N, C-alpha and C positions, 0 to 999 in steps of 0.2 A: 628406720634401719641404720642410717648413718650414725645416729646417736648410740645404738648398741655397738656398732663397730668401733666408735670412738672409746666407749667404756672398756671394750675388750682390749683395745690397744693400750689404754692406760694401765690396766691390770697386768698385762703380759709384757710390758716394756722391760721391766727389770730382768725378765727371763732371757730376752734376746739381745739386750744391750751388749752383753759379753760374748756374743756369738760370732764375732768376726776376728778379733785380734786377741791372742791368748798368750799368757805366760803363767799358767795357773796350776799345772799339775805335772809332776815328773813323768807320769804315764804317757803324756803326749810326746815325750822324747824317748822313752824306753821302748814303746811299741814301734815295731819296724814299719817302714813305709811300704813294704812289699808283702803280698800274700798270693797264694796259689789255690786254684780250684782244679783238683785232679781230673784227668781224662786221658783217653788213649791218644788223642791228638790235641795239642795245646796251641792256643792262640796267645800271642804276646800283646798286652794292652798297655800303652803309654798314655796315661791320662793326667791332666793338670788339676789335681784336687786341692793341694795346699802348697804353700811356699814358705820357706824360711827366709826371713829378711832381717836386716839390722839397720838401725839408724846411725849409730856411731862407728860401726865396723871395728869393734875391738877384737882382734884375732885371738883364736885359741892358741895356747902355747905348744900343744902337741898334735892336735888334730888339724890337718890342712883343710882349707876352705870352710872352716867353722869359725863362729864368732861367739864371744862370751855373752853378748846381749841378743842372741838369736830369739826371734819371735815367730810365731806361726800365723800365717794369714790363710784362712780357709775360704773356699768358695763352695758353699754347701750345695748349690744347684748343680755343680759338676759331678756330685756323687751319683746323679741320675745316670751318668755314663756307665758306671759299674753295674747299676741295676739293669740298664738296657742290655748290657753284655750278658749278665746273669740270666735275664729273661729269655733272650734269644737262644742261649745254649740249652736251657731247660726245655724250651719248645722243640729244639732239634733233637735233643737226646730222647724226648718222649714221643717223637714221630717215627713209627716203624717203617715208613716208606722212604725216609731220608737217613742215610748212613746207618743202616741196620748193623747191629753188633759192634758198632764203633761209638765211643763216647767222646764228646768234646770237653775240653777244660781250658783254663786260661791262667796265665801268669800276669799279675798286675804290678806295674812299676809307676810310681808317681813322678811326673815331670815337674820338677819344682823350681825351674828357673823362670824368672820373669825379668822385668826391666832392672830389678835391684839385685839380680843374681846372674852372673855372666854365664854365657854358653860354654866357655872354656871348661868349666867343671863338668858339664854334661858330657862333653866329648870324651873326657878321661873315663868317666863312669860307664858310658855306653860301650866304649872299646873293651873294657874289662868284662862287661856283661855279655857281649857278643862272643868273646873268647871262651867264657865259662859256660854259657847256656846253649848257644845256637850252633856251634861247630861240633860235629859228631866226635871228632878226635879229642875234644875237651870235656866231654860229658861222661861222667861215671855211671849215670843211670840212663837206661835206654828209654828215651822219650821222643816222640814225633812232634817236632815243631813245624807249624804250617805257615803262619803269616803274623805280621805285626800290625796292630791298630795304632795309628799315630794321629795326633792333632792337639789342640784345635788350630793352632797357628801354623801357617804355611812355613814359617821359619823353623818351627819344631820338626815338622815332617821332612823339610828339605835337609836339615842337618843330620837328623837320624837316618834319613834315606841315603845320605852320602856314604855311610858305613854299610848299610844293608845292601846297597846295590853292588858292593864289592863281591858279595856272595850270591847275588841275584835272588835275595830273600824277598818273598812277596810282602809288599807293604800296602796296607789299606788306609787311605787318608779319610778320616771322618769329619775333617774341618770343612770350611767353605771351599767351593771349587776355586782352583787357582790355575791359570793357564801355564804358569811356569812349571808346575809339577806334571804337566801333560807332555813335557819334552821327553820323548822316548829315547833319545840319544843319551840324555843325562840321567833319566830315571826309568830304565826299561821295565822294571818290575813294580812300579808304583801305580796304584789304582785309586781313583777318586770316586767316592760314593755320592757326594753331594751333587745336586743338579747345577748346571751352569746358570749364571746370572745374565743370560743373553738378553732377556726382555725386562730386566729390572729397571733400567733407566727409562724405558718406555712406560712401564707401569707407574713409576713415581711421577714422571712428567704428565701422564694422563690425569693423575690426581690433582696436580698443580693446575692443569687446564680446567678441570671440573669446578674447582673452587675459585677460579680466576686469580690464582696466586702467580703474579708475573715478576715478582722481585724477591728472589730467594737466595739464601746462602748455602755454601757447600763445604763440609768438613770431611776430609778423607786422609788416609795415611800417605806419606810421601814415599811410595814405593812403586813397583811396576804395576800393581793392581790399581793403585790410586791414579797413576798417570793414564791408564787405559780407561777407567770408568769416567774420569773427568772429561775425556775426549768424547765418550758416548753421551754423557749428559749435555755437553755443549751442542752436539749435533742435534739431539732430540729437542732441546730447548730452543735452538735457533729455528727449527721447523715449526714450533708451536708458538713462537713469539714470547718466550720467557727469558728473562735475563738473570745473570748471576750478580748479586750485590757484592759478594766476596767469595773467594776460594781460599780456605785454610788447609794447608798441607801439614799433617802431623809429623814432626821429625821422628827419626828412629829412637832418639834418646829424649824422652818426654820429661819436662819439668813444669810444675805449676807456676813457676816464676817467669814464664814466657809472657810478659805483659803485652808485648806487641801482638801476640796471637789473638788476644781478646778485643783488639781494636775493631771498630766498625760492626761489632756484633749486634748493636741496637738499630742498625739500618733496616732490618727486615724482621718480620714476625714469623717467618717460616725458614727453617734450616734443614737441609738434607745431611744426614750423618751416615757415611758409608765406611765399611771396614769389617774386620772380624773382632771377636771379643778381646783378643790379646792386644791388637794394635790400637784399639779404642779405649782400653782400660783407664789410662791416665786422664784422657780428655773427659770421659763420662764421669769419672769421680770428681773432676774439677768443676764440671757443669753442675753437678749436684751440690757441691759445696757453695757455689756462687748463687744458688737459688735463682736461676734464670727462668722465671715463670711467665715471661712475656714472649715465649717462643713456642711454636709448634714444631717438635722434632720429628722428622720423617726418617726412619732408620730401617736398616736391613738386618739388624740383630735385635734380640730380646735383651734389654738392659738388665744386667745383674747388679744388685746391691751387694757389693762384696766387701766394703771396708768398714761399715759401721751402721748401726741404727741409732736414731736420735729422737728427741722429743718434739721435733718440728712437725706440724700438721701438713705444711705445704711441701710439695716435691717438684723439682724442676721438670721431671719427665711425665707428670700427670697430663693426660690429654695427648700424649705422643701417638703417632701412627707408625705401625711396624709392618713391614712387608716380609712375609716368609713364604717359602714354597708350599704349595698345597699338599697336605698330607691326608691320608686316610687315617683318621683317628683310631688308635689302638686301645680299645676299652679293656682288653685283657691285660694290658700292661698296667693300667690303673688298678685293676683288681689284684694283680701280682704285688704291687707296691704295698698294698694294705696288709699283706701277709708277711712282709719282710720284718725280721727282728734278729737280734744277736744270737738267740738260741737256734734259729733255723740255719744260719750261716756262721758257724763258729770260726771259720777260717778268715772271715772278713774282719780286718783289723779296724775298719772305720766305723762299723756299727756301734761298738762299745763307746767310742768317743762321742758319736752323735747322740746316743741314748743318755750319756752322762750330761751333755750340754742342755738337752731340750726336755728331758723327762725326769730330771732330779735323781738319776741313778748315781750310785757311788761305786768306784773301782774297788776291787779287792786289793788288799795291801800286798799280796804275795805276787800274783802274776799279771796284774792289771787287765785281766780278761773278764773275770767273773764280776757281774754287776749285782748290786744289792739295792733294796728299797726302791724299786722302779714302779712307775705308774702302771696300773693294770691295763689301761686303754691306750698304751703308748703305740703310736703308729705314725708313719710319715704323712698320712692324709689329713691329720689334724693340725699340721704346721701351717703357718701363714704362707701365702704364695710367694712373698718376696724372700722367704727363707728357703722353701723347697716346693717345687711344682710337680704334681703327680702326673701332669700331661706331658707326653713324650715330646721333647723339643727337637730342633733340627739336627743337632749333633747326635743325640741319642738315636734318632731315626736312621742316621747314616751308620752308626755303630751296629744297629739291629740289621740293617741291610747288608753291611759288610760281613758280619758273621754268617748270614745266610749265603752270601756269595761264596765264601770259603767252603761252607758246607756243601753247596751244590757242586762246586768244583771238585771237592774231595769225593763226593758221591759218583760223579762222572768218571773220575780217575780210577776209583775202586772198581766200578763196573767194567772198565776196559781191562784192568789188570786181571780180574776174575775170568774174563773171556779168553785172555791169553794164557794164563796159568793159575789154576786154583791154588789157594793157600794150603800148605801141607803141614802136618804135625802140629796143628793148632797155632801155627805161626800167623801173627797179625799182619796188617798192612805195613809194608816197608816202602819208603820213598824219601827222596831228597826234597827239601822245600822248594827249590827252583823248578822242580817238575810241575808244580801247581800253576806256574805262570801260563802255560799253554791253555789250561782250562779256564783260568780267570780271564784271559784275553778273549776266549770264545764267548764267555758270558757277557763281557763288556760290549762286544760287537753285536750281540743280540738285541732285539727290541726291548728297551728298558721296561716298557709297560706290560709286557706279556707275562712277566713273572709275578706271582702273588707277593713276593717279598719286596718287590720294587713298588714303592708307594709314592714316589715323588714325580712330578711332571714339571719340566723346566719352563713351560710356557704359561703356567698358572701360578698365581700368587694369592694367598689369603692376606687380607688387610686387618690388622688387629688394632684396637684402641686400648691404650693403657689407662686403667682406672686406678689411680693411686692417691685418692683423697678420702680419708686421711692417709698420710704416708704410711706405707706398710700394707695397705689393702692388696695391692699387687695383682689386680684382676686384669686379664687380657681378653677383651671381648671382640669377637669377630664381627666387624661392621661392614665388610664388603669383600670383593674379590676382583681379580683381574685375569682375563684370559686372552692371550695374544692370538689365539685361533678363532676367537669370536668375530662376527662381522664388524666392520668399522662403525663406530658409534655405540656398540654394545659390548665393548671389551671391558669396560669398567662398570661394576655394579656396587652401589653403596646404599646403606641404610642410615641416612644422615641423622634421623631422629635418635639413633642410639649413640651417637658420638658425644663424648664429654670432652670439651675443650679445656685448655689451661684456665686456672682460676681467674686470670686477668680478663678473659673474654666472656661476655654474656651471650654472644652469638658467633656466627662463623667469622673467624678472624679475616682481616684484609691484609694483604701483603703486596703493595704496589709501590712503584717509584713515583708515579703520577696517577692522580685520579682518572678514572675512565672518562673519555670524551663522550658526552651524551649525544643522542640524535640531534642533528642541526649543527654539529661541530665536527671538525676534522683535526687529526693529530699532526703536529709539526715537530719534528725531531730537534732536539737541542744539540748544538754543535759540541762535539767532544764528549757527549754523554751516550749511555747505552740507549738502544732503541726503545726501551721501556720507560725512559725518562723523556718526557715531551711536554708540550703545552697545547692547549685546546684553542683553536681559532674558529670563529663562526664561518659557516659556508658562505661563498660569494653570492652575488646577486643572481637570483633565479637558479640557485643550486640547492640541493638537499642532501641529507644523509639520514636514512631511517634506521641505522644501526649504530651501535656503540663502537668506539675505537676504530674509525675508518681513517685512512690516509687521504683519500680523494672523495670529494663530494661529487654527486651526479647532477649534471645540468638537466633541467626540466626540458621535455620535448617542445618543439615549436608549437605554439598555441596553448601552452600550459604555463602556470606560474607557481612559484614556491610560496607556501604559507609563511606567516611572519616567524614561526618557530623554525622554519626551513627543515621540516620533517617530511612533508608530502607535497606532491605536485597536483594541482587542480586545473581543470579545463577553464580557459579564459572565456569570458562571455563577450559577445560582440556588442559594441556600443558606438554611439555617434551623438552629435549635437541634435537631440530629438526635441520635438515640440513638447513632449511630456517632461523633459528636464526643466528644473526651475530656471536655469540660465536660458535655455532655448525658448521656453514659454515667455520669459521677460522680454527677450529680444524681438520675438515675433509680435508680441503685444505692442511694443514701442513702434515697430515698423508699421503695423496696421493703424495705430493711432495717428502717427505722423502722416500716413497716406490719407487718412480721413481728414486731417487738418488741412492738408494741401487741397483736397477736393473742396473743402469749405472756403479756402482762399479763392479758388477758381470761381466758386459760386458768387462770392463777393465782387470779384472783378467783372464777372459777366453782368451781374445786376447793376453795377455802377460803371458800365463800360463807356458811357458818354460823359462821364465826369472828367474834369481837367487832369486830375492826378493819374487816371488810367490812360488817357489819351496822350499825356505829355511824354511818356517814356516808351513809346512804340508798343501799342497795345498787342499787336500780333506776337512780338517777341516775348512779351510777358506771358501770354497764353502758352506759347511753346515751352517756355522755361518752367512754368507751373506743371504742365502735363509731364514734362521730362522728369521733374523732381518727384512726381508721384511714382513714376516707373523706377526711379532710383531707390525710393523707399521699398517698393515692392520687390526689386531684384535681390534685396538682402534675404528674402525668404527662400531663395534657391540654395542658400548656404545652410539652412536648417532642415532637418529630416534626413532619412537614410539616403546616402549618395548612390547614384548610379552613373553609368557612362554619359547619359544625356544631361543630367543635372550638372555633372562636372564641367561639361562644355558650356552649358548655359550660364553657369556661375560667372565665368570669366568674360564671355562674349557680351552678355546683357549688361554686366557691370561696366565693361569698357565702352560700349556703344552709348548707353544712357548717360554716363558721365561725360562722354565726349560731346554729345548733343547739348547737355546742360552748360558745359564750359564754353562751348562755341557760341551758344546763345548769349551768355554773359559777355563774351568778347564782342559779339555783334552789337549788343546794347551799348557797350563802352565806346565802340567806334562810332555808333550813331550819334551819341552825345557830342563827340568831337566834331563830326561833320556838320551837325546842326549849328554849332557855334561858328564854324568856318564859313557857313553859307552867307553870313553877313559881309563877307569879303568876296567879291565876284572872282570866279575862277572856273574855267571850262571843266576841269577834271572833277572838282568838287561838286559843281552843279550836275554833271553827268552822273556821278555816284548817287546823289540824292534823288534825281529823277528816275534812275534805273533801279532803285532799291538795292544797290550794290552790297551793303552790309549783310543782307539776308542770304547771300551766296556763301558767306563764311561757314554757316552751319553744315550744308551738304558737303562742302569741300573738306572741312575738318573731319566730318564723320566718315567720308570715303577713305581718307588716310588711315583712320583707326581701323576701319573694316579691312583695309589691305594688310595692316599689321596682324590683325586677328586671323585673317585667312592664312597668312604665312605660318602663324603659330599653330593653327589647327591642322595644317597640312604636314608640317615637319614633326612636331612633337606635341600632340594635343594632351590635355589633362586626362588623367585616368584614375581609377579607384585604387587607393593604397590602404594598407593595413599598418597601423602603428601599435606594435605589441609591447612597447617599452615605456611609454609615457605614463600611462595610468595603471596602477597596481591591480592586477587581476582582470584586466580588460584588454581587449583588442579594439582599438578605435578605427572605425571605417571613415576615411576622409578622402578628399580629392587631392591628388598630387598635381602640382601645377604643370608637370611635364617639363617644358623648357623654362628654366629660370631666367634665361636671357630674354625670351619673348615676354614673360610676365613683367620683368622690370622695364622692358621697352615700352609696353603698353602703359605701365604706371608712370614712366618718365614722360611719355607723350602727354598724359593728363596733366602732369605738373607743369609741362611747358605751356599748355594752353592756359592753366591757372596763372602762371607767371605773366603771360602776354596780356591776359585780361586785367591783371592787377596793374600792370604798367600803363595800359591805356586809361583805366579808370583813375589811376593816381594823377595822370597828366591833366585830366579834365575835372579834377575835384573842385577847382576854384572858378570854373567858367560860370558866367552869370546866367542863371536860369531859375525859375520859380521852383520847379520840382526836379532839380538836378540830383540824380541818384548815384553819381560817380563815387561820392564818399562811401556809400553803402556797398557799392560793387567792389571797391578796393579793399574794404575791411573784410567783406565776405571771402574774397579771394585769399587774403592774408590768413584768415582762419583755416580755409580749405587747405592751403599749402602747408600750414603748420601741422594739421591733423595727419596728412599723409607722409610728411617728413618724419613725424614721430612714429608712425605706423611701421616703417621699415625696420628699425632696430628691434622693436617689440615683436614684430612678426617673426624675425629670425631667432629670437631668444625663447620663444614659446613653442610648444608642440601640442598635438592632439586637439581636443575640443576647445581649449583656451585659445589656440591659434586661430581656429575658425571663428570663435566668438569675437576675437580682436578685429578680424577683417570685417565682420558684420557691424561691430561698433563703429569702426572707422567710416564705413559707408553711411551709417545713420548720422554720425556726428557731422561729417562734411556736408551731407545733404541738408541737415537741419540748419547748419550755418548759412547756407545759401538761402533757404526759405526764410529764416528769421531776420537776417540782416538786409536782405533785398526787399522783402515784402512786408516785414513787420512794421516799419514806419508808415508805409502806405495804408495798411489796414488800420493803423492807429488813427490816421487822419480821417479815413473814410468812416470808421465806426464811431470814433470818439470826438473828432473835430470836423464835423460835416460842413460847418460854416467856412472853413478854410478851403474846402473843395468846391469852389464856385467861381464863375467868371468875374463876378463883381469884386470879390476879395482879391482876385489876381490883378484886376485893373487898378484897384486902389494901391496894391503893393507895388505895381509897376510905376504908377504915377509918383508914388513916394520915393522910389529909387531914382527917378529921373530928376526930381527936385533937388535931391541931395547930390546928384552927379556934378562935379565941378565944371565950371564954364572955362573955355579957353579964350 
């Protein structure tokens, strides 16, 4: 299909290339710009169909406001205004129930001033027109003038209205609604047919939100309407989180040389263009010339190609989105256009010109009216849509509605006149134009949607997509709608699969200042930038965000944890240093093995209880120490498994008591060695201590002191079950809290004090003469014990969770193993591997040898 369209365009380009700017025939200057359609009651129509303009402004020597290099610029789409007027009048004249026995006609006048032709000339011309046509005292022919149709620019209506309001002449504005023209003090007899743009900003912003376009530009005229709509857009965008990348205000005097105007246009892929056809004419032409195809234009007007056609395939406005008020499409108007031709309406001076341009007709040399050599199938409906559109546009609809408003007002006024006084002697309806204002105001105050000729609803918009590839195709496809009265969330309706985007984009365009923050991240605004410009920062610990573009992450509830992506919260599982864990299993196995080893040592000592090495170092204390060491190994098992209140108390009490007994036993053994040496020197105290077994009382005394400390601890602030939800990811660790840190460190300090005392006594007796003196081994074992628990403290405070518990178990096992290995290891070595040294004969030989070597005095 596109191939055929392209071929069609290539074949027809020469025909339409000259369709915009002409200096080709004298008939275009000879044929008047005005024409009339007779009727009993006449409507004045002021439409902008073509404009005379000049490049060099070479003034005519005799004709004022004329130039020698005049050229005509046509906007062929505006000819639809005349056809809409003609169509409405024919419908009314053919309706027996509306204005019976009265026919409507019109006078057409071209409004030919634009930015290149000043309004001063129009005021002079319009003043003369009003004096000649509209005031009864100046009219030679008896004609009833009713109202004037003006537009499309509010400037045109305002300046023409300034004169018409002097005579309270009814004025119907068919251009876009303008609040300035609603000022009843300044324009008491001006009526606007277009719907208000109350919800236009909401409709366009809703589309921005739908496509997630948060960084958009805005182009609008620098006038009262522009200032009002930019405020509306800012309010709506602020509520929806959309930012303006730039705001371009079109000056009253436009020139394409405003280089500064086009700065920053490439910052966004979406731009809103607001205004009327006249105020945007220069900008739209310049956009087209610059071939800006990387932008989706969102407009409230249907773009008119008014200056030229060219050979370019691409078009700046292809893929644009147009918002227009919802109309009830008039299919009868389309059928009417198909029947229009110069022969049907000979008074229409524009039809010959159009037939000459588009259908290869030729003017007659005499009157420039008769056309020769025309195509047989000549009709408006075969013209490309960018040249002429057969579908009634917004302005044509307003003209159609305006004529019907005048007709209904006239009908009501006629009915009231007939009730008061019937016409006599065939006399027609007589009235002054200002009398119509009363009836027009009544119609304006009525419900707009209750009348058939009222087809617009100001709360509803159609959304059109401009298909203009190849350039000149000019199709406007309805792809959606907006209804402000619909429930929230259902106001916008779109058929996205029908949308054609600009050629640059293969999918829905993106227009953002910063990329969206994905779930797991939050937005952080950049200082000095718009709120749409931000950076994405990951959520904090145990925080999540499961939506895009959030400013605050949500903290997971207590007992839950955030996954690594920080998108969801999950229930934490309870855990502890269990026997099933590799670490717990290893520690428990080591504790049991060492306990079994201690039992083995006890068995060895019991079996060899009568040997010198067992008897030499206080056999009873050795048995007590070995049994205590067994309990020291086994008490570490209290730290493994699921804690409860009982195990938390047992952990600390059994640890404290068993180690106190073990260290007190070592202290008693060290003191025994010292006393045994001192017995060689008579002394009552020493002798009494040896005979009364005094060192054995050290064990219960030291144990009672520790029990006292533990009792105070358990009474004031005992250990309790605690939950650690922060140490291990995704788990809540069940562990025992020590309760009172002071009490725990006091117990541990007391153990270190006993170890230090034992070390001191053993160190002092290390060189005493004895065959099996174990003082060296006692001192070394105490040194290792002291180092283990001294190292334990900083490690204990720097770790948490199961590792902290494991460190405490490891310290218990390491310190107990040191006592077992360094105290009983050498003895087992002699008993098992050197039994010959564990005999009284060997001891006697060794003692005899020591005495021989002892120096004589």
